[in-house]
C-alpha positions as CSV (number, residue, x, y, z in Angstrom):
1,M,-11.5,-1.1,6.5
2,S,-12.4,-2.3,3.0
3,C,-11.2,-0.8,-0.3
4,I,-12.3,-1.9,-3.8
5,V,-10.7,-0.9,-7.0
6,I,-13.2,-1.2,-9.9
7,I,-11.6,-1.9,-13.3
8,P,-13.9,-2.3,-16.3
9,T,-12.5,-4.4,-19.1
10,Y,-13.3,-5.2,-22.7
11,N,-10.6,-7.1,-24.7
12,E,-7.9,-6.3,-22.2
13,K,-6.0,-9.6,-22.1
14,E,-2.7,-7.8,-22.8
15,N,-3.1,-5.6,-19.7
16,V,-5.4,-7.2,-17.2
17,E,-2.9,-9.3,-15.3
18,A,-0.4,-6.5,-15.0
19,I,-3.0,-3.9,-13.8
20,I,-4.3,-6.4,-11.2
21,R,-0.9,-7.2,-9.9
22,A,0.0,-3.5,-9.8
23,A,-3.2,-2.5,-7.9
24,L,-3.0,-5.4,-5.4
25,A,0.7,-4.7,-4.8
26,Q,-0.1,-1.3,-3.3
27,S,-1.4,-2.7,0.0
28,D,-3.3,-5.7,1.4
29,E,-6.1,-3.3,2.1
30,F,-7.0,-3.2,-1.6
31,H,-9.3,-5.6,-3.4
32,V,-9.9,-5.5,-7.2
33,L,-13.2,-6.0,-9.0
34,I,-12.9,-6.6,-12.7
35,V,-16.1,-5.8,-14.5
36,D,-15.8,-7.6,-17.8
37,D,-18.2,-6.8,-20.7
38,G,-18.1,-10.3,-22.4
39,S,-14.6,-9.8,-23.8
40,P,-14.1,-12.4,-26.6
41,D,-10.3,-12.3,-26.2
42,G,-10.3,-14.3,-23.0
43,T,-9.9,-11.4,-20.5
44,A,-12.3,-13.0,-18.0
45,Q,-10.5,-16.4,-18.1
46,I,-7.2,-14.7,-17.1
47,V,-9.0,-13.1,-14.2
48,R,-10.5,-16.5,-13.1
49,D,-7.1,-18.1,-13.3
50,L,-5.6,-15.4,-11.0
51,Q,-8.6,-15.7,-8.6
52,S,-7.9,-19.4,-8.0
53,G,-4.3,-18.7,-7.2
54,E,-2.4,-16.1,-5.2
55,F,-5.2,-13.5,-5.3
56,S,-7.9,-15.7,-3.9
57,G,-10.2,-13.5,-1.8
58,R,-8.8,-10.2,-3.0
59,L,-9.7,-10.5,-6.7
60,H,-13.3,-10.5,-7.9
61,L,-14.9,-10.8,-11.3
62,L,-18.3,-9.5,-12.5
63,E,-19.1,-10.8,-15.9
64,R,-21.7,-9.0,-18.0
65,K,-23.2,-10.2,-21.3
66,G,-22.2,-7.9,-24.1
67,K,-20.5,-4.6,-24.4
68,L,-22.6,-2.4,-22.2
69,G,-20.3,0.5,-21.8
70,L,-17.8,2.1,-19.4
71,G,-20.3,4.2,-17.4
72,T,-22.6,1.3,-16.7
73,A,-19.6,-0.9,-15.8
74,Y,-18.6,1.5,-13.1
75,I,-22.2,1.7,-11.8
76,A,-22.4,-2.1,-11.7
77,G,-19.1,-2.2,-9.8
78,F,-20.3,0.4,-7.3
79,K,-23.5,-1.6,-6.7
80,W,-21.5,-4.8,-6.3
81,G,-19.2,-3.2,-3.8
82,L,-22.0,-1.6,-1.8
83,E,-23.8,-4.9,-1.5
84,R,-20.6,-6.3,0.1
85,D,-20.1,-3.3,2.5
86,Y,-16.9,-1.9,0.9
87,E,-16.1,1.4,2.5
88,Y,-13.7,3.0,-0.1
89,F,-14.2,2.9,-3.8
90,F,-11.6,3.5,-6.5
91,E,-12.0,3.4,-10.3
92,M,-9.2,2.8,-12.7
93,D,-8.8,1.9,-16.4
94,A,-7.2,-1.4,-17.4
95,D,-4.7,0.3,-19.7
96,F,-2.7,2.0,-17.0
97,S,-4.0,5.5,-17.9
98,H,-4.5,5.7,-14.1
99,N,-1.4,4.8,-12.1
100,P,-2.0,2.2,-9.3
101,V,0.8,3.7,-7.3
102,D,-1.5,6.6,-6.5
103,L,-4.1,4.4,-4.7
104,P,-2.5,4.7,-1.2
105,R,-2.2,8.5,-1.5
106,L,-5.8,8.8,-2.6
107,L,-6.9,6.5,0.3
108,A,-4.9,8.5,2.8
109,K,-6.7,11.7,1.7
110,C,-10.0,10.2,2.7
111,R,-9.1,7.9,5.6
112,D,-6.5,10.0,7.3
113,E,-7.3,13.5,6.3
114,G,-11.1,13.3,6.3
115,A,-11.8,14.1,2.7
116,D,-15.1,12.9,1.4
117,V,-13.7,12.5,-2.1
118,A,-10.2,12.3,-3.5
119,V,-9.7,12.9,-7.2
120,G,-6.6,11.9,-9.1
121,S,-6.5,13.9,-12.3
122,R,-4.0,14.2,-15.2
123,Y,-5.3,17.7,-15.7
124,C,-4.2,19.3,-12.4
125,S,-0.8,20.3,-11.2
126,G,1.5,17.3,-11.3
127,G,-0.8,15.4,-13.6
128,K,0.2,14.4,-17.1
129,V,-1.1,12.9,-20.3
130,V,1.1,10.6,-22.3
131,N,0.6,9.4,-25.9
132,W,-2.8,11.0,-26.4
133,P,-3.7,12.8,-29.6
134,L,-4.5,16.5,-29.2
135,D,-8.2,16.0,-30.0
136,R,-8.6,13.6,-27.1
137,I,-6.8,16.0,-24.7
138,I,-9.0,18.9,-25.7
139,L,-12.2,16.8,-25.1
């Protein structure tokens, strides 16, 4: 079984190592793909450094030229994963607005319980929104 966690980044040098470590710590089943939109702050270099170390083979980097947007970053990540025959796809933000601890539970819903899609939402029972302004919550 192969699982890929797609994490788009732009200027996430403060968060990228921590989110990678947190996602990969959940299980050896998970791989991470960072889709970086040409971050000028060195985000991609941090990922490259981690790739050559303890996360070799489980951490991947797709570098895009310029800030092309979140939606297209996810699409590029899905295409990348499909080309490499990943079976389960997860998307997360680099700022921990999605908790990596939820990854095994979401995987289990699909793999073990037969769900076609598992959605982790901060808007359903048990979900929460922290430090967001009211106008962002309403959107």
